DOMINU-504269 format. One record per residue (C-alpha): residue number from 1; residue in one letter; x negated, y negated, z. Coordinates in nm, 2 decimals, m for minus. Layout:
N
n|res|x|y|z
NUM|A|X|Y|Z
...
END
This chain:
657
n|res|x|y|z
1|M|m3.97|1.36|4.77
2|N|m3.79|1.06|4.65
3|D|m4.04|0.96|4.41
4|V|m4.00|1.28|4.20
5|P|m3.91|1.18|3.83
6|V|m3.58|1.31|3.73
7|A|m3.45|1.28|3.35
8|D|m3.19|1.03|3.24
9|P|m2.88|1.24|3.32
10|F|m2.74|1.25|2.94
11|A|m3.08|1.34|2.82
12|Q|m3.05|1.71|3.01
13|R|m2.89|1.92|2.77
14|E|m2.70|2.09|3.06
15|I|m2.53|1.78|3.17
16|L|m2.46|1.67|2.84
17|V|m2.27|1.98|2.77
18|N|m2.08|1.94|3.06
19|A|m1.97|1.59|2.99
20|L|m1.86|1.74|2.62
21|Y|m1.65|2.00|2.84
22|E|m1.48|1.72|3.00
23|A|m1.40|1.58|2.67
24|A|m1.26|1.90|2.55
25|E|m1.03|1.93|2.86
26|L|m0.92|1.58|2.81
27|E|m0.82|1.62|2.44
28|H|m0.66|1.97|2.52
29|N|m0.46|1.81|2.81
30|L|m0.35|1.51|2.59
31|M|m0.24|1.73|2.32
32|C|m0.02|1.92|2.57
33|T|0.15|1.64|2.71
34|Y|0.25|1.51|2.37
35|V|0.38|1.83|2.25
36|Y|0.55|1.85|2.58
37|A|0.74|1.52|2.54
38|A|0.82|1.61|2.17
39|A|0.97|1.91|2.27
40|S|1.22|1.73|2.53
41|L|1.35|1.50|2.24
42|K|1.72|1.57|2.12
43|D|1.79|1.69|1.77
44|G|2.04|1.53|1.58
45|E|2.40|1.42|1.62
46|G|2.49|1.78|1.75
47|E|2.31|1.67|2.08
48|G|2.47|1.35|2.14
49|L|2.31|1.10|1.93
50|T|2.45|0.86|1.68
51|P|2.31|0.88|1.33
52|V|2.10|0.57|1.36
53|E|1.96|0.72|1.68
54|A|1.91|1.07|1.55
55|A|1.70|0.94|1.27
56|A|1.49|0.73|1.51
57|V|1.45|1.02|1.76
58|Q|1.34|1.26|1.47
59|R|1.07|0.99|1.35
60|W|0.95|0.99|1.70
61|R|0.91|1.34|1.74
62|Q|0.72|1.36|1.40
63|V|0.48|1.10|1.53
64|L|0.42|1.27|1.87
65|L|0.36|1.61|1.69
66|A|0.13|1.44|1.44
67|V|m0.08|1.27|1.71
68|A|m0.10|1.63|1.89
69|I|m0.24|1.75|1.58
70|Q|m0.48|1.51|1.55
71|E|m0.57|1.54|1.92
72|M|m0.64|1.92|1.79
73|G|m0.87|1.76|1.55
74|H|m1.07|1.55|1.81
75|L|m1.08|1.90|2.02
76|A|m1.24|2.08|1.73
77|A|m1.48|1.80|1.68
78|V|m1.59|1.80|2.04
79|W|m1.63|2.20|2.02
80|N|m1.83|2.19|1.72
81|I|m2.07|1.94|1.87
82|T|m2.09|2.15|2.18
83|S|m2.16|2.47|1.95
84|A|m2.41|2.26|1.78
85|L|m2.59|2.19|2.11
86|G|m2.61|2.59|2.13
87|A|m2.35|2.60|2.40
88|S|m2.01|2.78|2.40
89|P|m1.71|2.54|2.36
90|R|m1.50|2.49|2.65
91|I|m1.17|2.64|2.55
92|G|m0.98|2.64|2.89
93|R|m0.86|2.35|3.12
94|A|m0.72|2.32|3.46
95|N|m0.36|2.39|3.49
96|F|m0.10|2.10|3.53
97|P|m0.08|1.90|3.74
98|L|m0.47|1.81|3.76
99|D|m0.63|1.75|4.12
100|P|m0.74|1.44|4.20
101|G|m1.10|1.41|4.09
102|Y|m1.09|1.62|3.78
103|L|m1.04|1.32|3.59
104|P|m1.13|0.91|3.67
105|A|m0.84|0.76|3.91
106|G|m0.73|0.55|3.63
107|I|m0.65|0.85|3.38
108|T|m0.35|1.07|3.50
109|V|m0.23|1.33|3.30
110|K|0.07|1.56|3.36
111|L|0.36|1.70|3.18
112|A|0.68|1.47|3.16
113|P|0.96|1.44|2.93
114|F|1.01|1.18|2.68
115|N|1.15|0.83|2.84
116|A|1.04|0.46|2.84
117|E|0.81|0.54|3.14
118|T|0.64|0.84|2.97
119|L|0.60|0.64|2.65
120|Q|0.41|0.35|2.85
121|H|0.19|0.60|3.01
122|F|0.09|0.72|2.64
123|V|0.02|0.36|2.54
124|F|m0.17|0.32|2.85
125|L|m0.39|0.63|2.78
126|E|m0.44|0.52|2.40
127|R|m0.50|0.15|2.48
128|P|m0.83|m0.02|2.35
129|H|m1.09|m0.15|2.57
130|G|m1.00|m0.48|2.74
131|S|m0.63|m0.40|2.69
132|S|m0.38|m0.55|2.96
133|E|m0.12|m0.28|2.89
134|P|0.00|m0.11|3.23
135|E|0.03|0.23|3.33
136|G|0.37|0.39|3.31
137|S|0.59|0.39|3.61
138|G|0.55|0.72|3.83
139|F|0.20|0.78|3.67
140|A|m0.04|0.59|3.89
141|C|m0.31|0.81|4.08
142|E|m0.24|0.90|4.41
143|R|m0.53|0.79|4.57
144|P|m0.81|0.59|4.43
145|Y|m1.16|0.74|4.43
146|V|m1.49|0.69|4.26
147|R|m1.67|0.98|4.07
148|G|m2.02|1.04|4.00
149|T|m2.35|0.90|4.13
150|S|m2.60|0.63|4.02
151|R|m2.89|0.83|4.15
152|P|m3.10|1.05|3.93
153|H|m2.96|1.41|3.95
154|L|m2.97|1.75|3.82
155|T|m2.60|1.85|3.91
156|P|m2.34|1.79|3.65
157|M|m2.09|1.56|3.78
158|G|m1.80|1.38|3.61
159|R|m1.85|0.99|3.60
160|D|m1.60|0.72|3.59
161|Y|m1.48|0.53|3.28
162|D|m1.21|0.30|3.22
163|T|m1.07|0.40|2.90
164|V|m1.12|0.71|2.66
165|G|m1.31|0.51|2.41
166|D|m1.54|0.41|2.67
167|F|m1.60|0.78|2.76
168|Y|m1.70|0.85|2.41
169|E|m1.90|0.54|2.37
170|R|m2.10|0.67|2.66
171|L|m2.13|1.01|2.50
172|G|m2.26|0.86|2.20
173|E|m2.53|0.68|2.40
174|G|m2.62|0.99|2.58
175|L|m2.65|1.19|2.28
176|R|m2.90|0.92|2.11
177|S|m3.08|0.95|2.45
178|F|m3.09|1.36|2.44
179|V|m3.22|1.35|2.05
180|G|m3.46|1.05|2.11
181|R|m3.63|1.29|2.39
182|Y|m3.62|1.61|2.21
183|G|m3.57|1.54|1.83
184|E|m3.29|1.65|1.59
185|T|m3.44|1.99|1.51
186|T|m3.45|2.09|1.89
187|A|m3.13|1.91|2.00
188|F|m2.91|2.06|1.73
189|D|m3.03|2.41|1.75
190|G|m2.70|2.58|1.77
191|D|m2.56|2.82|1.46
192|A|m2.38|2.59|1.24
193|A|m2.19|2.90|1.10
194|L|m2.04|2.97|1.41
195|Q|m1.83|2.61|1.40
196|L|m1.49|2.56|1.27
197|S|m1.48|2.41|0.93
198|S|m1.26|2.36|0.66
199|K|m1.28|2.72|0.53
200|E|m1.10|2.82|0.84
201|V|m0.88|2.52|0.94
202|N|m0.72|2.19|0.79
203|L|m0.79|1.96|1.06
204|P|m1.01|1.65|1.00
205|G|m1.21|1.70|1.31
206|A|m1.32|2.04|1.19
207|R|m1.66|1.93|1.02
208|P|m1.97|2.10|1.10
209|V|m2.21|1.92|1.30
210|I|m2.59|1.96|1.20
211|C|m2.76|1.63|1.32
212|L|m2.70|1.31|1.51
213|K|m2.55|1.12|1.22
214|T|m2.27|1.38|1.20
215|A|m2.21|1.40|1.58
216|L|m2.17|1.05|1.61
217|A|m1.95|1.01|1.30
218|A|m1.71|1.27|1.50
219|F|m1.71|1.04|1.78
220|T|m1.63|0.74|1.59
221|A|m1.35|0.90|1.43
222|I|m1.21|0.99|1.76
223|I|m1.23|0.63|1.89
224|E|m1.10|0.48|1.56
225|Q|m0.81|0.71|1.51
226|G|m0.69|0.76|1.87
227|E|m0.81|0.67|2.21
228|G|m1.00|0.33|2.22
229|A|m0.91|0.21|1.88
230|P|m0.91|m0.15|1.82
231|R|m0.58|m0.32|1.91
232|D|m0.51|m0.39|1.56
233|S|m0.62|m0.05|1.40
234|V|m0.33|0.04|1.17
235|G|m0.22|0.40|1.21
236|S|m0.40|0.47|1.55
237|H|m0.23|0.64|1.86
238|F|m0.20|0.32|2.01
239|Q|m0.01|0.13|1.75
240|K|0.21|0.44|1.68
241|F|0.30|0.44|2.01
242|L|0.39|0.07|2.04
243|G|0.59|0.10|1.73
244|I|0.82|0.37|1.91
245|R|0.84|0.14|2.21
246|T|0.98|m0.15|2.01
247|E|1.24|0.09|1.82
248|L|1.32|0.24|2.18
249|R|1.39|m0.10|2.33
250|A|1.60|m0.24|2.05
251|L|1.82|0.09|2.03
252|R|1.87|0.07|2.43
253|E|1.97|m0.30|2.36
254|R|2.24|m0.18|2.13
255|N|2.36|0.12|2.34
256|P|2.21|0.10|2.72
257|A|2.35|0.46|2.76
258|F|2.11|0.58|2.46
259|T|1.93|0.90|2.60
260|P|1.68|1.03|2.36
261|A|1.56|1.34|2.54
262|F|1.69|1.62|2.81
263|P|1.57|1.58|3.15
264|A|1.28|1.83|3.12
265|A|1.10|1.89|3.45
266|T|0.79|1.69|3.54
267|N|0.50|1.93|3.62
268|P|0.71|2.26|3.58
269|V|0.58|2.59|3.73
270|L|0.69|2.95|3.72
271|R|0.70|3.02|4.05
272|R|0.74|2.82|4.38
273|P|0.41|2.71|4.47
274|P|0.22|2.67|4.80
275|R|0.24|2.30|4.75
276|P|0.57|2.22|4.59
277|E|0.55|1.83|4.60
278|G|0.56|1.69|4.25
279|R|0.62|2.03|4.10
280|V|0.95|2.20|3.95
281|W|0.96|2.58|3.99
282|I|1.18|2.75|3.72
283|E|1.45|2.98|3.90
284|D|1.69|3.01|3.60
285|A|1.66|3.38|3.44
286|D|1.67|3.26|3.08
287|A|1.45|2.95|3.13
288|F|1.17|3.19|3.31
289|A|1.17|3.42|3.04
290|T|1.14|3.15|2.77
291|V|0.87|2.97|2.94
292|D|0.71|3.29|3.02
293|L|0.68|3.40|2.66
294|A|0.59|3.03|2.56
295|N|0.29|3.05|2.79
296|A|0.18|3.39|2.71
297|T|0.19|3.27|2.31
298|Y|0.00|2.98|2.41
299|A|m0.28|3.19|2.61
300|L|m0.35|3.44|2.32
301|M|m0.40|3.15|2.12
302|L|m0.68|3.01|2.34
303|R|m0.84|3.36|2.34
304|L|m0.85|3.36|1.98
305|L|m0.99|3.02|1.94
306|A|m1.26|3.12|2.20
307|Y|m1.33|3.47|1.98
308|S|m1.35|3.24|1.66
309|Y|m1.66|3.08|1.78
310|L|m1.86|3.40|1.80
311|L|m1.79|3.51|1.45
312|R|m2.01|3.33|1.16
313|S|m1.85|3.17|0.85
314|P|m1.76|3.28|0.59
315|S|m1.57|3.59|0.78
316|A|m1.26|3.74|0.71
317|E|m1.22|3.79|1.08
318|K|m1.29|3.44|1.17
319|S|m1.04|3.30|0.92
320|L|m0.79|3.57|1.05
321|V|m0.82|3.49|1.40
322|V|m0.78|3.10|1.34
323|D|m0.50|3.17|1.12
324|L|m0.32|3.39|1.38
325|A|m0.41|3.11|1.64
326|I|m0.23|2.84|1.44
327|G|0.05|3.07|1.39
328|L|0.09|3.13|1.76
329|M|0.11|2.72|1.82
330|Q|0.39|2.74|1.56
331|A|0.57|3.02|1.71
332|M|0.54|2.85|2.05
333|M|0.70|2.51|1.94
334|P|1.05|2.65|1.95
335|L|1.01|2.82|2.28
336|A|0.90|2.48|2.42
337|E|1.20|2.34|2.29
338|R|1.41|2.58|2.41
339|A|1.29|2.54|2.75
340|A|1.34|2.19|2.78
341|R|1.70|2.24|2.71
342|L|1.76|2.52|2.99
343|P|1.84|2.45|3.37
344|A|1.53|2.49|3.60
345|G|1.77|2.63|3.86
346|P|1.95|2.56|4.18
347|S|1.62|2.44|4.36
348|N|1.60|2.15|4.11
349|P|1.97|2.06|3.99
350|H|1.85|1.73|3.85
351|C|1.64|1.84|3.58
352|H|1.58|2.14|3.31
353|A|1.30|2.35|3.27
354|G|1.01|2.30|3.06
355|M|0.68|2.49|2.93
356|S|0.41|2.48|3.16
357|F|0.12|2.56|2.95
358|I|m0.08|2.79|3.19
359|A|m0.40|2.88|3.07
360|P|m0.58|3.19|3.13
361|R|m0.80|3.22|3.43
362|D|m1.11|3.25|3.21
363|P|m1.07|3.24|2.84
364|S|m1.43|3.30|2.76
365|P|m1.46|3.47|2.42
366|L|m1.40|3.86|2.39
367|P|m1.73|4.04|2.27
368|P|m1.66|4.09|1.88
369|R|m1.61|4.45|1.91
370|P|m1.30|4.68|1.82
371|A|m1.19|4.66|2.20
372|A|m1.13|4.29|2.13
373|R|m0.94|4.34|1.83
374|R|m0.73|4.59|2.00
375|L|m0.65|4.38|2.28
376|F|m0.53|4.11|2.03
377|L|m0.32|4.36|1.86
378|E|m0.16|4.51|2.16
379|R|m0.09|4.14|2.30
380|L|0.07|4.02|1.96
381|A|0.30|4.35|1.96
382|Q|0.39|4.28|2.32
383|L|0.47|3.91|2.24
384|A|0.67|4.01|1.94
385|E|0.86|4.27|2.14
386|F|0.94|4.00|2.41
387|G|1.07|3.77|2.14
388|T|1.29|4.00|1.99
389|L|1.45|4.06|2.33
390|L|1.49|3.68|2.39
391|A|1.63|3.65|2.03
392|A|1.93|3.88|2.14
393|S|2.09|3.57|2.30
394|G|2.15|3.46|1.95
395|D|1.98|3.11|1.99
396|A|1.82|2.96|1.68
397|R|1.49|2.85|1.83
398|A|1.44|3.20|1.99
399|R|1.51|3.37|1.68
400|T|1.27|3.14|1.50
401|A|1.00|3.22|1.75
402|A|1.05|3.60|1.75
403|E|1.03|3.61|1.35
404|R|0.71|3.40|1.35
405|L|0.56|3.65|1.65
406|T|0.67|3.94|1.44
407|A|0.53|3.83|1.12
408|L|0.19|3.74|1.31
409|A|0.19|4.12|1.47
410|R|0.21|4.23|1.12
411|R|m0.04|4.04|0.93
412|A|m0.28|4.10|1.25
413|T|m0.23|4.49|1.20
414|A|m0.30|4.46|0.83
415|G|m0.60|4.24|0.88
416|F|m0.81|4.36|1.20
417|D|m1.06|4.64|1.12
418|L|m1.07|4.87|1.43
419|S|m1.33|5.08|1.29
420|A|m1.58|4.81|1.21
421|D|m1.84|4.76|1.53
422|A|m1.97|4.42|1.37
423|P|m1.72|4.15|1.24
424|T|m1.65|4.16|0.88
425|T|m1.84|3.91|0.67
426|A|m1.65|3.96|0.35
427|P|m1.45|3.65|0.19
428|A|m1.17|3.54|0.41
429|A|m0.91|3.72|0.15
430|A|m1.06|4.06|0.14
431|A|m0.84|4.21|0.39
432|A|m0.54|4.42|0.24
433|A|m0.64|4.33|m0.11
434|P|m0.52|4.54|m0.39
435|A|m0.80|4.70|m0.61
436|A|m0.86|4.58|m0.96
437|G|m0.70|4.82|m1.21
438|V|m0.41|4.93|m1.00
439|A|m0.07|4.94|m1.14
440|A|0.13|4.64|m1.01
441|P|0.45|4.80|m0.93
442|P|0.50|5.08|m0.67
443|A|0.68|5.38|m0.76
444|G|1.05|5.36|m0.68
445|A|1.18|4.99|m0.70
446|P|1.28|4.85|m0.38
447|P|1.60|4.63|m0.33
448|G|1.59|4.33|m0.54
449|I|1.40|4.50|m0.82
450|E|1.51|4.66|m1.13
451|S|1.33|4.96|m1.29
452|A|1.37|5.07|m1.64
453|R|1.16|5.39|m1.73
454|G|1.04|5.47|m2.11
455|E|0.86|5.72|m2.23
456|Q|0.52|5.56|m2.23
457|L|0.60|5.26|m2.02
458|E|0.78|5.17|m1.70
459|I|0.92|4.80|m1.65
460|E|1.02|4.65|m1.34
461|F|1.18|4.31|m1.30
462|E|1.19|4.12|m0.98
463|T|1.47|3.87|m0.99
464|R|1.38|3.64|m0.72
465|R|1.05|3.57|m0.90
466|C|1.20|3.50|m1.21
467|I|1.17|3.12|m1.33
468|H|1.32|3.19|m1.69
469|S|1.01|3.07|m1.89
470|R|1.19|3.31|m2.16
471|F|0.89|3.49|m2.29
472|C|1.05|3.81|m2.25
473|V|1.38|3.74|m2.43
474|T|1.19|3.55|m2.72
475|W|0.88|3.74|m2.78
476|A|1.06|4.09|m2.73
477|P|1.44|4.04|m2.77
478|Q|1.49|4.41|m2.86
479|V|1.34|4.51|m2.53
480|F|1.51|4.24|m2.30
481|L|1.87|4.18|m2.40
482|A|1.98|3.87|m2.24
483|N|2.34|3.81|m2.11
484|V|2.47|4.20|m2.17
485|K|2.65|4.40|m1.91
486|G|2.49|4.73|m1.80
487|P|2.12|4.81|m1.90
488|W|1.93|4.54|m2.06
489|I|1.55|4.64|m2.02
490|H|1.47|4.91|m2.31
491|P|1.10|4.96|m2.30
492|D|1.08|5.22|m2.58
493|A|1.24|4.95|m2.83
494|M|0.86|4.81|m2.89
495|A|0.50|4.93|m2.93
496|V|0.34|4.97|m2.56
497|D|0.05|4.75|m2.64
498|G|0.29|4.46|m2.76
499|L|0.51|4.50|m2.45
500|V|0.23|4.49|m2.22
501|E|0.11|4.14|m2.37
502|V|0.47|4.01|m2.32
503|A|0.46|4.12|m1.95
504|H|0.09|3.93|m1.93
505|A|0.29|3.63|m2.05
506|C|0.53|3.65|m1.76
507|P|0.38|3.35|m1.55
508|S|0.60|3.41|m1.24
509|G|0.51|3.82|m1.20
510|A|0.87|3.90|m1.22
511|I|0.80|4.15|m1.53
512|R|0.55|4.40|m1.42
513|Y|0.47|4.74|m1.56
514|R|0.30|5.07|m1.50
515|R|0.17|5.26|m1.82
516|L|0.25|5.63|m1.84
517|D|0.04|5.69|m2.17
518|G|m0.27|5.69|m1.99
519|G|m0.36|5.34|m2.12
520|P|m0.51|5.09|m1.87
521|Q|m0.30|4.94|m1.62
522|E|m0.29|4.54|m1.54
523|S|m0.60|4.40|m1.37
524|A|m0.73|4.11|m1.21
525|P|m0.83|3.83|m1.46
526|P|m1.19|3.73|m1.52
527|V|m1.12|3.39|m1.37
528|N|m0.87|3.29|m1.10
529|L|m0.67|3.00|m1.22
530|A|m0.37|2.78|m1.06
531|S|m0.20|2.59|m1.35
532|V|0.00|2.27|m1.24
533|R|0.30|2.27|m1.45
534|E|0.45|1.94|m1.56
535|S|0.76|1.85|m1.29
536|G|0.74|2.22|m1.20
537|P|0.57|2.50|m0.98
538|Y|0.21|2.60|m0.98
539|A|0.13|2.91|m1.20
540|F|m0.14|3.14|m1.03
541|R|m0.33|3.40|m1.20
542|G|m0.54|3.60|m1.01
543|Q|m0.58|3.91|m0.76
544|L|m0.33|3.74|m0.54
545|Q|m0.25|3.80|m0.16
546|I|0.05|3.60|m0.04
547|D|0.10|3.54|0.30
548|G|m0.11|3.84|0.40
549|V|0.04|4.09|0.15
550|A|m0.07|4.19|m0.20
551|A|0.14|4.04|m0.46
552|G|0.00|4.13|m0.79
553|F|m0.19|3.92|m1.04
554|R|0.09|3.64|m1.15
555|A|0.29|3.44|m0.91
556|T|0.48|3.09|m0.96
557|L|0.49|2.92|m0.65
558|C|0.71|2.61|m0.53
559|R|0.56|2.25|m0.52
560|C|0.87|2.05|m0.51
561|G|0.96|2.16|m0.17
562|A|1.33|2.24|m0.25
563|S|1.30|2.61|m0.35
564|K|1.55|2.84|m0.16
565|N|1.30|3.12|m0.21
566|K|0.98|2.98|m0.08
567|P|0.71|3.01|m0.14
568|Y|0.82|3.11|m0.47
569|C|0.97|2.90|m0.73
570|D|1.34|2.94|m0.78
571|G|1.41|2.66|m1.03
572|S|1.51|2.40|m0.78
573|H|1.30|2.14|m0.93
574|H|1.54|2.08|m1.22
575|E|1.82|2.06|m0.96
576|I|1.67|1.78|m0.76
577|G|1.50|1.60|m1.07
578|F|1.15|1.65|m0.94
579|N|0.91|1.45|m1.13
580|A|0.56|1.52|m1.09
581|S|0.25|1.51|m1.36
582|G|0.10|1.82|m1.50
583|E|m0.20|1.66|m1.57
584|P|m0.34|1.53|m1.25
585|P|m0.69|1.36|m1.27
586|A|m1.01|1.55|m1.27
587|G|m1.21|1.57|m0.95
588|K|m1.48|1.79|m0.82
589|A|m1.55|2.04|m1.11
590|E|m1.87|2.21|m1.04
591|M|m1.91|2.57|m1.19
592|L|m1.87|2.82|m0.94
593|A|m2.10|3.11|m0.89
594|V|m1.83|3.37|m0.91
595|R|m1.49|3.29|m1.07
596|D|m1.28|3.61|m0.96
597|G|m1.23|3.80|m0.65
598|V|m0.92|3.81|m0.40
599|L|m0.70|3.48|m0.41
600|A|m0.54|3.42|m0.06
601|I|m0.24|3.20|m0.03
602|D|m0.11|3.12|0.29
603|P|0.19|2.90|0.33
604|Q|0.17|2.69|0.64
605|S|0.48|2.64|0.85
606|N|0.64|2.32|0.73
607|G|0.30|2.24|0.54
608|P|0.11|2.31|0.25
609|L|m0.01|2.62|0.06
610|R|m0.36|2.71|0.20
611|V|m0.57|2.85|m0.09
612|R|m0.89|3.04|m0.03
613|G|m1.09|3.24|m0.29
614|N|m1.27|3.14|m0.59
615|L|m1.03|2.90|m0.80
616|E|m1.01|2.70|m1.10
617|I|m0.71|2.41|m1.07
618|I|m0.61|2.33|m1.41
619|T|m0.35|2.11|m1.58
620|G|m0.06|2.24|m1.80
621|T|m0.26|2.19|m2.09
622|G|m0.59|2.37|m1.97
623|R|m0.80|2.08|m1.88
624|V|m1.00|2.16|m1.54
625|V|m0.90|1.93|m1.24
626|S|m1.11|2.11|m0.98
627|R|m1.31|2.41|m0.90
628|V|m1.29|2.54|m0.51
629|T|m1.33|2.81|m0.28
630|S|m1.09|2.66|m0.04
631|T|m0.81|2.40|m0.05
632|Y|m0.47|2.29|0.06
633|L|m0.21|2.23|m0.21
634|C|0.11|2.01|m0.14
635|R|0.42|2.21|m0.15
636|C|0.66|1.94|0.00
637|G|0.66|1.75|m0.34
638|G|0.56|1.40|m0.15
639|S|0.19|1.39|m0.16
640|G|0.04|1.10|m0.31
641|N|m0.27|1.29|m0.42
642|K|m0.11|1.60|m0.62
643|P|m0.17|1.85|m0.63
644|F|m0.36|1.84|m0.30
645|C|m0.21|1.80|0.04
646|D|m0.21|1.45|0.19
647|G|m0.02|1.51|0.50
648|T|0.29|1.35|0.38
649|H|0.48|1.70|0.48
650|A|0.47|1.57|0.83
651|K|0.58|1.21|0.79
652|I|0.90|1.32|0.56
653|G|0.98|1.63|0.80
654|F|0.92|1.89|0.53
655|S|1.06|2.23|0.65
656|S|0.97|2.54|0.48
657|D|1.22|2.77|0.66
END
């Protein structure tokens, strides 16, 4: 029996997939620990910091969150490789704190607030091969152990590795061995359309994996960007954490009492566990409610991500569920911050509470049927309702979370089709799209919109969208009377066809019309356009859907970052002296097979404008810059690659609220 040949473990698809599951859980766990530490950091002078300390802590928060986002990109890369091999990605993870043996003895992962010891732990986790950096105090393993076996085997089991980089090197070797045994066509036989890509999410790791080269490139990017990067790799997670450590030590020398974070719990749980050692259970009612909502938000995010891997791209439903998952993550963050500021309870008076990131017992994807969509809708409504109750306390973070959850519930209601058995495969922007040729303004002007009805035409003017381009008062001064008291719009003072052309010239969509003479209503243009205006906004023309809501056919959206009416331009670029060329260099400009259709523009929280649909980006003089079907446009004003986003919003702390 001992002579029976058994394949090299990593040349077996089952064992290779199991190793990828460990990689996914490792990236997932690291992401949670970085978010937890960031949530514990204090915010400004109002929380006891000096101006210099507050600026430093704000930078550290941005670094931690940026690293967490990169970990999410690594996670997406691992998921895509897993899917390429024909398996379902591992979305879940074991709850904190991890039991011994789940990872190698030298890799401890647990939730802890930001302090010098936790920071050193992060440095240790991200260290390159051969580094002498020690583990942070309090993070050493409970007892030494060895995982795996040197014997040939069929049973998947974890193996030891010194650093995370070593683990990925071994995974790469295993993948080469597997492809060498079966060939690329057999090895990568998963449906590439099930993977996450730039069509759904703005993560560097979300690139389709279709062969050994693309899979190994994903592993290399993970190593070079984060865990296991060379010591001198500029911008690696290791170097970023070393930079924070240097700053922390310098500030501590100036002020030995400097405490950059709240004493959030180490390994918080929602109830007293059977084995309470090393855990903090939350008894305070307000803290319990906050962590409960944060955990439920996180759990639904996981369910949506799992569901997305059953939907083929391009798909309206796939894009919707990924958007909802990202939105839930953004709603979760203020709850995590609030939890770190509330007491844990009388049994643990030495520390505050903290989000515990409880994962569902089984986050396996739900079958893509109406029942799954109904569950998502029900759960989002419950989260929004609970968030509204929590926001009644008056806490700003609770209010922000509640507003985001309510908006997500509304978007899901508008986007999910409960009548369709199969997932929708129309373009991502198809949901809630207005039909071409429908009159732009609805009957009865809502607040903030003036309406003037003539015999043959009704004009509507939306003040908050106006950028004062002055086409109305210069092309039709007899209709639009500037600087007068009382009625100032007179539709009957000009021939209908001429007045319609004036409305079409309004780039912001502030002026809209409804014909009463039986003539054609405004319809979508034959080509979707985004004009980059000199030191000003983007001017979009198309069948627009902004933040999930039909928005007519014309709009000017802020790109300076200063508008008080985001995402729309309000002229603030003049006030701040925004300086940006309206003639960016040309890039990819291959002709699109289809040039019109719904154009979905989704402002990302504290991030860029996500644009999906057929679009030609042009300069202010009409030269083509790029033709795309999916892109991210800068709206913080700081990108070095305008008009496209380059991630600067995270570095400068751009806020879209």
